[in-house]
N, C-alpha and C positions, 0 to 999 in steps of 0.2 A: 609564406606558408601559414595556414590557419593554426592557431594554438590548439583548438579543440574541434574534433568532429564526433558528433553523437550519432550512433546507428541504432535504430529502433524498428520494431515490427508493428507498432500500433499508432504511434504519434503521426500526425497531429489530431487524432480523434479526441475531442474535448471530453468525452465520457471518462477518459482516464485522467482524473484530476491530479493525481500525484505526479504523473509524467509531465503534464502541463506546468505544474508548479516548479518542479525540479529543472526541467530543460529551459524554461523561460529565465530562470535565475542565471543559468550558465550563459545563455544568449545575452543577457544584460551585462554580466561581468566580463565576458570575453567578446568584444565587439566584432571580432573576426570569426567567431565560432559558427558552426553550421550543423544542421541536423539532416541526415540522410535517411529517408524512410523506406523501409522494405514492405510497407503495408500493402502496396499494390502488386507485389511480384507474384504471388501464388494464390489462385491462378490469375494471370495478368488481365485477361479479357473480362473476368468477372469483377475484379476489384478496382480497375483503373477509374471508372466513373465515380465510385464511392470515395476513392482517394482524392480525386479532384474536389469533390464536395467538402471533404475534411479540410483541405488546404484553404479553400475559399472562406469557410466559416472561421477557421483559425485566424486568417489574416484580417477578417472583418473585426474580430475581437481584439487582436493584437497587431495593429497595423505597423507598429514599430519594428516588428520582426519580419515584415514582408520580404519575400525572396530568400529567406535564410533556411527554409525547410524545403528540400527538394527530394525527388525520387532517387533512391540508391541505384546507381547504374553500374556498380562493380567497384572493386577496390584498386584496380591497377593505376588509376589516375589520382587517387586520394593521397594527399601529402599533408601531414599535420604533426604537431609535436606530441599529441596524444589522442587516442580514440577512446570513447567511453560508451559502455553498454550497460543494460540492466538484465538480470535473470541469467541463469546458467544456460538455458536453452538458446538464448540469443548469442551468448558468447561462444557456445559450442557450434552453433549453426554457421558462424562466420570465421571460425578459428583458422581453417585452412587458408582462406583468402587473406586473412590478416597476416599470417605467417609468410605467405608468398610475397606479400607487399612489404613485409618488414615494418609494420606499424606498431609502435608501442601502445599498449592499451591497459585500461583499468576497467573494472566493472563492479556493480553492486549485486551481491548475492541476496536478493530478497527471498523470503519464503514464497513457495509457488514457482511457476515458470520452469518446471522440470527438476527442482531441488527437492529430493525426498530422502529423509534420514535413513541410513542403513540399507539403501537399495543399490544393487550392483550397477544398474544402468546409469543412475544419477552419479554414483562414484566414478564411473568410467568417464563421463563427461567432465566432471570436476578435474580429474587427474590429467586428462588431455589438455584442458585449458590452462591449468596451473603449470604444466610442463613446457609451455610455450616460451621460447627465449624472449618473446616480446611482452610477456606478462609483467606488469609492474606492481599492481596493488589491487586488493579486493576490499570493498567496504561491506561490512555486515551490520545488520540492524537488530538482531536478536542474540541474546547470550548463548542460546542453544546452538546457533549457527557458528558462532565463534568457537565454542568448545568443540564442536564436531570437527571443524577444520583442523584445529590444533591437535586434538587427541588422535586424529587419523593421519596427521603429518601430511596433509594435502599440500601445504605450502609453509613458508617460514613465518614465524610470529611477526617479524618485521614487515611482512607484506599484508598483514591483516589490520584493517582499520575498523574498530568497533565504534559505531555511532548509533546508539539506541534510538529507535523511533521510526519515523517516516516523514516524508516531505509532503505536506498538504497545503492548500492555498489559505493559510491562516489570515493573511492580511486582507484578502478578498472577502472572506467570510466575515471578518470583523467590520470591514467598511460597509457591508451591506446588511449588517445585522439589524433586525427589527425588534421593537419591544415585545417581550414575551407575554403570552396570554395564559393566565393561571386559572386552574380549576380550584374551587368552583365559583370564584368571584367574577372572573372575566370570561368564562366559557362554561358551557353546561356538560361537557364531556371530558373524561380523563383519557388521554391519547397515548398509545404505545405504538412505536414503529419498529419495523424490521427492514433493514437496508442491505441487500446483497444480491449478487448474481447467482443464477442457478447453474451449477456445474454437474449435478448428478440427479438422478430420479429421487424425488422427495426432498431434495436440498438438505440431506441429513448432515453433510459436512458443515453447513452454515447454521445448523440447528433449526431449520424451518419446521421440522416435525415437532420439536419442543415448543417453538413459538405458537404453533396452531393448537396444540393440546393445552398449553397454558391459557391461550385465548378462550378456548371452549370452557375451561374450568372457571375463568374469571367472569365471563358473561352470564354464567349460571347464577352468580351471586351479586354481580354489579352491573345492572343494565345500562349504566351510563358510560361504560368503558368502550372505547372505539379503537380499532386497530388499523394500521397503515403499512403498506408494503411497497417499497421502491426497489426496482430491479427487474429481472427477467422472469419472476414468478407471476402467475396469473390465477384467475378464479378456478381453473381446472386443477390447480395444485392443492386446493383446500379439501380437507376431509368432508364427507357428507354429513350434514346435520349439525345444528348448533351455532353456526356462525353466519347465518343468512342476514344480510344487511348490516353486519358489524365490521366488515373488512373492506377497505378501499385500496385498490391497486393503481399505481401511478406509472408503471413502466420504467424504462431506463431514463435517467435524467442527468443533466450536466450541472456544474457547480452553481450557476446562477439561480437554479430552482430552490436550493436548499435553505438559504437564510429565511425566506418566508415560510417554508415548510416546517423547519425546526422551531420557529417561533411559537407554533401551536402544539409541539410535541412535549410530553412530560417525561417519557422514558424511551430510550432505544434499547431493545433487547437483542443480544447477540450470543446465544448459547452454542457457539461453534465447537466442533469436535475434531480432533486430529486423527489421521491415519485411516479415514473411511473413504475419502475421495480416491485415494490410492495408498498403498503401503508407504509409510514414511512421510506422507504429505501433511502439512500443517499450516496454520495461519499465524501471522505475527500478532503480538499483543500490544494494545488492542487493535482491532481491524481498522483500516483507513476510514471506513464509514463511521465507526464509533468515535474516532478522533475528530472528524468533522462535526458530528453531532455534539460532542462534548465542548468543542470550541464555540458552538452556537448556544450553549447554555442548557443542553439537554442532559438529564441524568443518565449515565452509562451503566447498564446492567449487563455484564459480559462474563463469559467463562474464562478460566485460565488453567486448563488441565495439565499443561506442561510447565507450570510455575515460571512463566516468563516475566511476570510483573516485577520490575526492578525498583519501583519507587512510589507507587500509588497506594494509599492506605484504604483497605476495605472498610466500607461504611463511613468513611470520611471524605475521600475524593471520588470514590467509585464503588460499585457494588459487584462483588464477585459471586456469580451464581453457578450452581451445578447444572448438569444436563438432565435434570429431573423435573418434569412439569409440575408435579405436586409441590415440591419444595420451592420452585420458582414462583408458583402461585402464592404460596404463603409469604414469601419475601415481598412480592409486589403489593399484596394486600396490606402489609405493614405500613407502606408509604402511601398507599391510596387512602387509608383511614386518617393519616396525618400528613396532608400535602405540604404543610409548612416545612416539615423535616425534609421532604423530598426536594423542595426548592432551595433550601439551604445547602443540601448536598450537591445539587446541580451547580450552584454558584461556586462552591469549592472545586468541583470538577473542572469547570471552565477555567478558573484561575490556575490550577495545577497543570492543566493541559497547555495553557498558554506559556507557562514557564518551560515546559519540556518540548512542545511541538511548534512553537513559534518558528516561522520559516527561516528567519535569520539565524536563530539558534541552531536549527537543523542544518542549514546550508553552509555556514561558515566553516565547520570542520571538514565538510565534504570538499569545499573549495580548496582548503589548505592541502587536503590529501591529493587532489588532482594537480595542484601547483607543485607539490613535492615530486610528483612523477615527471612533470614537464622540466623540472630543474635537473632531472637525472638522479634525484636523491633516492627514489624508489629502486632504481636499477642498481645504484651503488650499494645501498643497504643490502639488497638481495644477494648481489655478487660477493660482498664482503662476508656475509654470514655463511653462505655456501662454502666459500674458500676456507673459512675458519673451521667449519665442521669437518672438512676434508684434510685439515692440517696443512693447508697451502699458505704460502706467504701472500699477504695482502699488500698491494701497491696502490698508491694514491692515483 
């Protein structure tokens, strides 16, 4: 019986770097672990060819895991000590089949993926998943998520594992890191990037409107500043006037693109805003793209409207910016005029991010959480706590 089966809706698409980093770690640690992908299921005819392409590319890059990622064909024949998923939408999507098959499971409740604070539909999904007799543990990565679950009594405190941060390919980024090119001694432009997917018109949730207005203000006074956009935004998303020839779009990219890209970037700007994509929707702090940039030595300028920052010092490790283009422009100009200060901050950012987001530091507590579920500890703790609350006798 496999120790672990991972079920996911996107993997093995290499664009999702955090999935690749996390799942590969489990595949390495559990030699019998498997990933079952639902990426090709809806609609089957449209996605099957794309799914096969993802498999082929994944196995070219990670030949050691060949044959361990397969199409999800249903739950009836799955036998494992533990099933693992990420996002509430995935857990909810499969909960009926999981319960019918009687498979113990744990999942990570990342921001996004259907998790919206204070929203009835999201709460309904959470309560259904947490009420499953097969639920063992939930990993949460932001303090607002932990507090929301505990204050709402969605599950028992013993079933919540708080591991701040996210899983990114820190070792790969470090191994492929190139010497940084500094302004103005090693390059003639000061370069600011924006890295995000477009989920709504105008990209307001990711702060694309703040980014473009900040860019327009900056180019008016600093003709050697250039802007770079990675993700699903394009030239048609720019406002008319003022930015002609100043913005380069790169489209969606995978991890191997970023070390050389970030070697020439001075700032990543991420003025994201909660609760605009949908009521209760929010991003983690900092976003995964900011973590990758920071690990590569880029200064991270990001917003934190929900006060999620647990450990980074503003203006020492990171720069917290408001969603106000005029104020963001002023802050950027402070560092543009004194680039040595910017590069000192970027170096501290890289060091602090490595301490917090190194993949081994992130994955070891996750591994221990899953192992505790496989040992039955999660089930025992949950049953004992529930019995104690009800005043029942607890037996070993």
